[in-house]
C-alpha positions in Angstrom: -0.1 -0.1 0.0 1.2 3.3 -0.4 1.8 5.3 2.7 0.3 8.4 1.8 -3.4 7.4 1.4 -3.4 3.7 2.1 -4.5 2.5 -1.2 -3.1 -0.7 -2.3 -1.2 -0.6 -5.7 -2.6 -2.6 -8.9 0.7 -4.8 -8.4 0.2 -5.4 -4.8 -3.6 -6.0 -5.0 -2.8 -8.4 -7.5 -0.2 -10.3 -5.5 -2.5 -10.1 -2.6 -5.5 -11.7 -4.7 -3.1 -14.7 -5.3 -2.0 -14.9 -1.8 -5.5 -15.0 -0.8 -6.4 -17.7 -3.2 -3.8 -19.9 -2.2 -4.5 -19.1 1.7 -8.4 -20.0 1.2 -7.3 -23.4 -0.9 -5.2 -24.7 1.7 -7.9 -24.4 4.5 -10.6 -27.4 4.9 -12.2 -26.6 8.0 -15.4 -24.2 7.2 -15.6 -22.2 9.9 -11.9 -21.4 9.4 -12.6 -20.7 5.9 -15.3 -18.2 6.5 -13.5 -16.2 9.0 -10.6 -15.8 6.4 -12.9 -15.0 3.9 -14.0 -11.8 5.6 -10.5 -11.0 7.2 -9.1 -11.2 3.5 -11.7 -9.1 1.9 -10.7 -6.2 4.3 -7.5 -6.7 3.7 -7.8 -6.2 0.0 -10.3 -3.5 -0.1 -8.9 -1.4 2.9 -12.1 -1.7 4.8 -12.5 -1.2 8.5 -15.6 -3.6 9.2 -16.4 -6.7 7.3 -19.1 -9.4 7.3 -20.3 -12.3 5.9 -24.0 -12.9 5.7 -24.9 -16.6 5.0 -28.3 -17.1 4.0 -30.7 -19.6 4.9 -33.3 -21.6 2.8 -35.8 -19.0 3.3 -33.1 -16.3 1.7 -32.7 -14.5 4.9 -29.4 -14.0 6.7 -29.2 -17.2 9.0 -25.6 -16.4 10.4 -23.7 -13.4 10.6 -19.6 -13.4 11.0 -18.3 -10.0 12.0 -14.4 -8.7 11.8 -13.7 -5.5 13.2 -16.4 -5.3 15.9 -15.3 -6.3 19.4 -17.3 -8.7 21.2 -18.7 -5.7 23.7 -19.9 -3.7 21.0 -21.6 -6.9 19.3 -23.3 -7.7 22.4 -24.4 -4.1 23.0 -26.0 -4.0 19.4 -27.9 -7.2 20.0 -29.6 -9.4 17.6 -27.5 -9.3 14.0 -29.5 -8.7 11.1 -31.4 -10.7 8.9 -31.6 -9.0 5.5 -33.6 -6.1 5.0 -32.2 -2.6 3.6 -29.3 -2.2 2.1 -28.2 -5.4 3.3 -31.2 -7.0 1.7 -30.1 -5.6 -1.7 -27.8 -8.1 -2.6 -30.1 -10.7 -1.3 -32.9 -9.6 -3.8 -30.4 -8.9 -6.6 -27.2 -10.8 -6.3 -25.0 -8.3 -7.6 -22.1 -5.9 -6.2 -23.1 -2.9 -4.5 -21.0 0.4 -4.1 -22.4 3.2 -2.0 -20.7 6.1 -1.0 -22.4 6.7 2.2 -25.0 4.2 3.2 -26.1 6.2 6.3 -27.9 9.1 3.3 -29.5 6.1 1.0 -33.1 5.9 1.1 -33.1 2.4 1.1 -31.0 2.2 4.2 -32.8 1.1 7.4 -30.3 2.9 9.7 -28.3 1.3 12.5 -29.7 0.1 16.0 -28.1 1.6 19.1 -24.8 1.4 20.1 -23.7 0.2 16.4 -20.4 2.0 15.4 -20.6 4.5 12.7 -20.4 3.6 9.3 -20.3 5.4 6.1 -18.8 4.0 2.6 -20.3 0.5 1.6 -19.1 -2.3 -0.8 -21.1 -5.6 -1.1 -20.8 -8.6 -3.2 -22.2 -12.2 -3.5 -20.5 -15.5 -2.7 -21.8 -18.4 -4.8 -21.1 -21.9 -4.0 -22.5 -25.3 -5.0 -24.3 -23.6 -7.8 -26.2 -21.0 -5.7 -25.5 -18.0 -3.6 -24.3 -18.9 -0.4 -24.1 -15.6 1.5 -22.8 -11.9 1.0 -19.8 -10.1 2.0 -20.6 -6.8 3.5 -17.6 -4.1 3.9 -17.7 -0.5 5.4 -15.5 2.4 6.1 -13.1 2.7 3.3 -9.8 3.5 5.4 -7.5 6.0 3.6 -10.4 7.3 1.0 -13.9 8.5 1.2 -15.5 5.4 -0.5 -14.6 2.2 -2.0 -13.8 2.8 -5.8 -14.3 0.6 -9.1 -10.7 -1.2 -8.4 -11.9 -2.3 -4.7 -15.1 -3.8 -6.5 -13.4 -5.4 -9.1 -11.0 -7.0 -6.3 -13.9 -8.5 -4.0 -15.6 -9.7 -6.9 -12.5 -11.9 -7.5 -12.0 -13.0 -4.0 -15.6 -13.7 -4.0 -15.2 -16.2 -6.6 -12.0 -17.9 -4.7 -14.1 -17.8 -1.5 -16.9 -20.0 -3.7 -14.4 -22.7 -4.6 -13.0 -22.6 -0.7 -16.1 -22.9 0.5 -17.1 -25.9 -1.8 -14.1 -27.6 -0.9 -14.6 -27.3 2.9 -17.9 -28.6 2.8 -17.2 -31.5 0.9 -14.3 -32.3 2.8 -16.4 -32.0 6.0 -19.2 -34.2 4.2 -16.5 -36.5 3.4 -15.3 -36.7 7.1 -18.8 -37.3 8.0 -19.5 -40.2 5.7 -16.1 -41.7 6.7 -17.3 -41.8 10.5 -20.6 -43.1 9.6 -18.6 -45.8 7.4 -16.5 -46.8 10.4 -19.4 -46.7 12.8 -22.0 -48.8 10.5 -19.4 -50.9 8.8 -21.0 -50.3 5.5 -18.3 -51.2 3.1 -20.7 -50.3 0.3 -20.4 -46.8 0.9 -16.7 -46.8 -0.1 -17.8 -46.5 -3.9 -19.9 -43.5 -2.9 -17.6 -41.6 -0.9 -14.9 -42.4 -3.6 -17.1 -40.8 -6.3 -17.7 -37.7 -3.9 -13.8 -37.3 -4.0 -13.5 -37.4 -7.5 -16.1 -35.5 -8.6 -16.1 -32.6 -6.2 -12.8 -32.2 -4.0 -10.8 -33.1 -6.9 -12.6 -30.9 -9.7 -12.3 -28.3 -7.4 -8.6 -28.5 -6.4 -8.4 -29.0 -11.0 -10.1 -25.8 -10.8 -8.0 -23.7 -8.3 -5.2 -25.1 -10.1 -6.2 -24.0 -13.6 -7.1 -20.5 -12.0 -3.6 -20.5 -10.5 -1.6 -21.2 -13.8 -3.8 -18.3 -15.3 -2.7 -16.2 -13.0 1.3 -17.3 -13.6 0.7 -16.7 -17.3 -0.3 -13.0 -16.6 2.1 -12.2 -13.7 5.2 -9.9 -14.5 7.3 -10.7 -11.6 9.4 -13.9 -12.1 9.6 -14.5 -8.2 6.1 -14.3 -7.9 5.6 -16.8 -11.3 7.6 -19.2 -9.6 5.8 -19.3 -6.0 2.6 -19.7 -8.0 3.8 -22.7 -9.9 5.2 -24.2 -6.9 1.7 -23.9 -5.1 0.2 -25.5 -8.5 2.8 -28.5 -8.3 1.5 -28.8 -4.4 -2.3 -29.0 -5.9 -1.0 -31.7 -8.0 0.3 -33.7 -5.6 -2.7 -33.3 -3.4 -4.6 -34.4 -6.4 -2.5 -37.3 -6.9 -2.8 -38.4 -3.2 -6.4 -38.2 -3.1 -6.5 -40.6 -5.9 -4.2 -42.8 -4.5 -6.9 -42.4 -1.5 -9.5 -43.3 -3.6 -8.2 -46.6 -4.5 -7.0 -47.7 -1.5 -3.4 -46.7 -1.9 -0.9 -45.2 0.6 0.0 -41.3 -0.4 2.1 -41.0 -3.4 4.5 -39.5 -1.0 5.0 -43.1 0.7 5.3 -45.2 -2.6 8.1 -47.4 -2.1 9.7 -45.4 0.6 9.7 -46.0 4.4 8.0 -43.2 6.9 11.3 -42.1 7.5 12.2 -41.4 4.2 9.0 -40.0 3.3 9.2 -37.4 6.4 12.5 -36.2 5.2 11.3 -35.5 1.7 8.3 -33.6 3.1 10.4 -31.5 5.4 12.7 -30.9 2.3 10.0 -29.7 0.1 8.7 -27.4 2.9 12.0 -26.0 3.1 12.3 -25.4 -0.5 8.8 -23.6 -0.5 8.9 -21.5 2.5 12.6 -20.6 2.8 12.3 -22.0 6.4 15.7 -23.3 7.4 14.3 -27.1 8.4 15.9 -30.4 10.1 14.8 -33.6 10.6 15.5 -36.1 13.4 13.5 -39.2 13.0 14.1 -42.5 15.2 13.8 -45.1 12.3 12.9 -48.2 14.4 10.0 -45.8 16.1 9.2 -44.6 12.5 9.2 -48.6 11.5 7.0 -49.2 14.1 4.4 -46.9 13.1 4.1 -48.4 9.2 0.5 -49.3 9.5 -0.5 -45.7 10.1 2.1 -44.0 7.9 -0.4 -42.3 5.4 -1.7 -40.4 8.7 1.6 -39.5 10.0 2.6 -37.6 7.0 -0.8 -36.1 6.8 -0.2 -34.5 10.2 3.1 -33.7 9.6 2.2 -31.9 6.3 -0.8 -30.0 7.9 1.3 -28.9 10.8 4.3 -27.5 8.5 1.7 -25.5 6.3 0.6 -24.1 9.6 4.2 -23.1 10.3 4.7 -21.8 6.8 1.4 -19.5 7.1 1.3 -18.3 10.5 5.0 -18.5 12.2 6.9 -16.1 10.5 9.7 -18.4 11.5 13.3 -18.8 10.5 14.2 -22.2 11.3 11.7 -25.3 12.2 12.1 -28.8 13.1 10.3 -32.2 12.7 11.2 -34.8 15.1 9.8 -38.2 15.7 11.0 -40.6 18.7 10.1 -43.1 21.6 8.5 -41.8 24.4 8.3 -45.2 26.7 5.8 -47.3 24.9 4.3 -44.4 23.3 5.5 -42.5 19.9 6.2 -38.7 19.9 6.0 -36.3 16.8 7.0 -32.6 17.5 7.0 -29.7 14.9 8.5 -26.8 16.4 9.6 -23.2 14.9 11.1 -20.0 16.0 8.3 -17.7 14.9 6.4 -15.1 16.7 4.3 -17.7 18.8 1.0 -17.0 20.2 -1.0 -17.4 23.1 -2.9 -20.7 23.0 -5.7 -19.7 25.4 -6.6 -16.7 23.6 -6.8 -18.5 20.4 -9.9 -20.5 18.8 -9.2 -23.9 17.4 -8.6 -22.5 13.9 -5.5 -22.3 11.8 -6.1 -26.1 10.7 -5.8 -27.0 14.5 -9.2 -28.5 14.6 -8.3 -31.1 11.8 -5.3 -32.2 13.4 -6.8 -32.4 16.6 -9.5 -34.9 15.0 -7.1 -36.8 13.1 -5.0 -37.6 16.0 -8.0 -38.3 18.4 -9.1 -40.7 15.7 -5.9 -42.6 15.8 -6.0 -42.9 19.7 -3.1 -40.2 20.2 -3.2 -36.7 22.1 -2.1 -33.3 20.9 -1.1 -30.2 22.6 0.2 -27.2 21.6 3.0 -25.2 23.5 3.5 -21.5 22.7 3.9 -18.1 24.2 4.3 -14.7 22.4 7.6 -13.9 20.5 9.0 -17.8 22.1 7.9 -19.5 19.2 5.5 -22.8 19.4 5.9 -26.6 19.6 3.2 -29.1 18.1 3.4 -32.3 20.0 1.6 -35.3 19.3 1.7 -38.4 21.1 0.5 -41.9 19.6 0.4 -45.5 20.5 2.7 -47.8 19.4 
């Protein structure tokens, strides 16, 4: 952004949109995806406040996710909107809306008591699974009197990316639910249906994201940015190959013809190359051999944990270790990044997925971190 007026340059905005697409494509927890959509929309447009109104079957706002309003103010405002006035315009006519000052617009219903003042307004629909899933609402352009055409165009692009991310997360959640039901009911016939959902849903969505990124790479003029996009496309291709291997009951491609310790070393090497974080591996080969039956799960746990480090930690170094702890195995991923207060952070950043996978394996997950002191993700599993 320009320091003088807070506006984002076209080049910076293009890079921000690409980064936003990568961020959304890498997250499969629906609640986290929805929160990040609002945050990214605010970052790209310079809005002070943002919200995502998720529509119910009656085409009214069923869930209202807000960013920029603290909990105390939100409680003082009272019940969230259901979709009337300006907010209802997007519901009735699913097209972007940009207003210089919604307070003086004759279609505005005004604000309830204790509501913070909001003037400039920008909104856009988010479509997922063939219908309008909800609407993005942004207010109070920072550094300018109102949102401009470039803000609107950027929000429309982000809304398209958001729709793909929502489809991925919902399909993934359905897949997880189906797998739990499969284990509970032991209905082997459901495997064919799950495989079809994976192939026709998640894989096709990932393929669409990859195609979009390849198009962005072709238009990018920055060689470094082009290289980063191409690396991201390679990671998507690898994920697609792994999913296809899962469909056919095979282990992930990274494990083909390799022992677990070698697979972990390759995973960390790829992480180091992609992120420029200096990474080391310390694996007890005997422990890795004893975990051969759950090797695919170990690799996926490690991949998700390293992804969190790359996206959130701002670390210079990272270490992955796997060693024996009595009759247990302990997998640790630690970094020297910015750290955080685990008691003050909701189960976002992919931790929900990790915790669920670890619990399914009969293990425990612990997060050790302090602001400015780095972080350690510790997973203890039975041998």
